C-alpha positions in Angstrom: 127.8 123.2 56.3 124.6 122.9 54.3 124.4 120.7 51.3 123.1 121.5 47.8 119.5 121.5 46.8 117.8 122.7 50.0 117.1 126.3 49.1 115.2 128.4 46.5 116.5 128.3 43.0 117.2 131.0 40.4 116.1 130.1 36.8 118.2 130.9 33.7 117.6 130.4 30.0 119.4 127.6 28.4 120.6 127.6 24.8 117.6 125.4 23.7 115.1 127.8 25.3 114.4 125.6 28.4 114.5 127.1 31.9 117.4 125.8 33.9 117.3 126.0 37.8 120.3 127.7 39.3 121.0 127.6 43.0 122.6 130.7 44.4 125.5 130.9 46.8 126.5 134.4 48.0 130.0 134.9 49.5 131.2 138.0 51.4 135.0 138.2 51.9 136.0 140.1 55.0 138.4 143.0 54.7 141.4 140.9 55.7 141.0 138.6 52.7 141.5 141.4 50.3 144.3 142.9 52.3 146.1 139.6 52.4 146.0 139.3 48.6 147.2 142.9 48.4 150.1 142.2 50.8 151.1 139.2 48.7 151.1 141.0 45.4 152.5 144.3 46.5 151.5 148.0 45.9 152.4 147.9 42.2 150.2 144.9 41.5 148.3 144.4 38.3 146.2 141.7 36.7 149.2 140.2 35.0 151.0 140.1 38.3 148.0 138.4 40.0 147.8 135.7 37.3 151.5 135.0 37.7 151.1 134.7 41.4 148.4 132.1 40.9 150.8 129.9 39.0 153.6 130.4 41.5 151.9 128.7 44.4 150.7 125.0 44.2 147.1 124.3 45.0 148.0 121.5 47.4 147.7 121.1 50.3 144.4 123.0 50.6 145.8 125.0 53.5 149.1 126.9 52.7 151.7 127.8 55.2 151.1 131.4 54.1 147.5 132.5 54.8 147.9 135.2 52.1 148.1 132.3 49.5 144.8 130.9 51.0 143.2 134.3 50.4 144.5 134.4 46.8 143.2 130.9 46.0 139.8 131.9 47.5 139.8 135.0 45.3 140.4 133.0 42.2 137.5 130.8 42.9 135.3 133.8 43.7 136.1 135.5 40.4 134.8 132.5 38.5 131.2 133.1 39.5 130.5 129.4 39.6 130.7 126.9 42.5 129.8 123.8 40.5 127.3 122.9 37.8 124.1 124.9 38.2 125.3 126.3 41.6 126.1 130.0 41.0 128.5 131.7 43.3 128.3 135.5 43.6 130.7 137.8 45.5 129.0 140.7 47.3 130.5 143.6 49.2 129.4 146.8 50.9 130.4 150.5 51.2 131.7 149.6 54.7 134.1 146.9 53.4 135.3 149.2 50.6 136.0 152.1 53.0 137.9 149.8 55.4 140.0 148.1 52.7 141.2 151.5 51.6 141.8 152.8 55.1 143.7 149.7 56.2 145.8 149.8 53.1 146.9 153.4 54.0 147.5 152.7 57.7 151.2 152.5 58.8 152.7 149.0 58.6 154.8 149.7 61.7 152.1 150.8 64.1 152.7 149.5 67.7 149.1 148.2 68.1 148.2 145.4 65.7 144.7 146.7 65.2 146.1 150.0 63.9 148.5 148.3 61.6 148.0 148.3 57.8 149.9 148.0 54.6 151.5 151.5 54.6 150.5 152.2 51.0 150.0 155.6 49.5 146.5 157.1 48.9 146.7 156.4 45.2 147.8 152.8 45.7 145.0 152.2 48.2 142.3 153.6 45.8 143.6 151.4 43.1 143.4 148.4 45.4 139.6 148.8 45.3 139.8 147.6 41.7 140.6 144.2 43.1 137.3 144.3 45.1 135.2 145.7 42.3 136.5 143.3 39.6 135.9 140.3 41.9 132.4 141.4 42.6 131.6 142.2 39.0 133.1 139.2 37.4 131.1 136.9 39.6 127.8 138.7 38.9 127.6 140.1 42.5 126.8 143.6 43.7 127.5 146.2 46.4 125.1 147.3 49.1 125.1 149.9 51.8 125.1 148.8 55.4 124.6 151.0 58.5 123.5 148.8 61.3 125.8 145.9 62.5 124.5 142.4 62.9 125.7 139.9 65.5 127.1 142.8 67.6 127.8 141.7 70.3 129.7 139.3 70.3 131.2 140.9 67.2 132.8 144.4 67.1 130.9 147.1 65.3 133.2 146.8 62.3 132.9 143.0 62.0 129.1 143.3 62.6 128.9 145.5 59.5 130.7 142.8 57.5 128.3 140.2 58.9 125.3 142.4 58.0 126.6 142.5 54.4 126.3 138.8 54.2 122.8 138.9 55.7 121.5 141.7 53.5 123.0 140.7 50.1 120.3 139.8 47.6 117.6 140.3 50.3 114.6 139.1 48.2 115.9 135.5 47.8 116.6 132.5 50.0 120.2 131.7 49.2 123.3 130.0 50.7 125.3 132.7 52.5 128.9 132.6 53.4 131.4 135.0 55.0 135.1 134.4 54.6 137.6 135.7 57.2 140.9 135.1 58.8 139.7 136.6 62.1 139.5 133.7 64.7 137.0 135.5 66.9 134.8 136.2 63.9 135.1 132.7 62.6 134.4 131.0 65.9 131.8 133.4 67.5 128.4 132.0 68.2 126.4 134.2 65.8 122.7 134.6 64.8 121.4 134.0 61.4 122.0 131.3 58.7 125.4 132.3 57.5 128.3 129.9 57.1 131.6 131.3 58.5 134.7 130.0 56.8 138.4 130.6 56.8 139.7 131.1 53.2 141.4 127.7 53.2 138.1 126.0 54.3 136.3 127.7 51.5 138.9 126.5 49.0 138.5 123.0 50.3 134.7 123.3 50.0 134.9 124.4 46.4 137.5 121.7 45.5 135.4 119.0 47.1 132.2 120.1 45.4 133.9 120.2 42.0 135.5 116.8 42.5 132.2 115.3 43.5 130.4 116.5 40.4 133.3 115.2 38.2 133.1 111.8 39.9 129.3 111.7 39.4 129.6 112.5 35.7 132.2 109.8 35.2 130.0 107.2 36.9 127.0 108.2 34.8 129.0 107.6 31.6 129.8 104.0 32.6 
């Protein structure tokens, strides 16, 4: 995984009028990350329910025995919009991811073939689930793009290739750190083109925790 400081920087206005460099990290969660959180919270979820779930599960160890908890932790970090210090973290999505989140939410939960299995939610519940995606993107300062041509296909499937293309094409006019989060083992371990870091949600959580711990230690040492 790349370190900090080796890519182009954004610039923001500080309170005193000076220009502060901000390094941008773009994260694209795969469909299964949002579906895992939805499965954990249930079809009648709301933001209060989500907040309560965060407090229900301890943050250690970094990898939970329930992968849905890993996805929930990752989502909480993503919504913050900040990796650490001047490192900005935006969540991006695409029309493809939104369509697939809704379609998988409505698929039968008892289908014989695993690839055809979803959450079994109603159409109304699946549409409302998109709020989870929209709010995560908007709260982090990210955006939505349209993708039509898959990237890294093969070895990826057409559907996974469209998710990967989302990570490639988000914020196209800047050099940024790019990440894609997934629970799909083939997706995570495939030998893929491009400069995009593939992570399981629990790996992403560990990455953010380490980065924030490092900056805290550095600040303490500077005070001494």
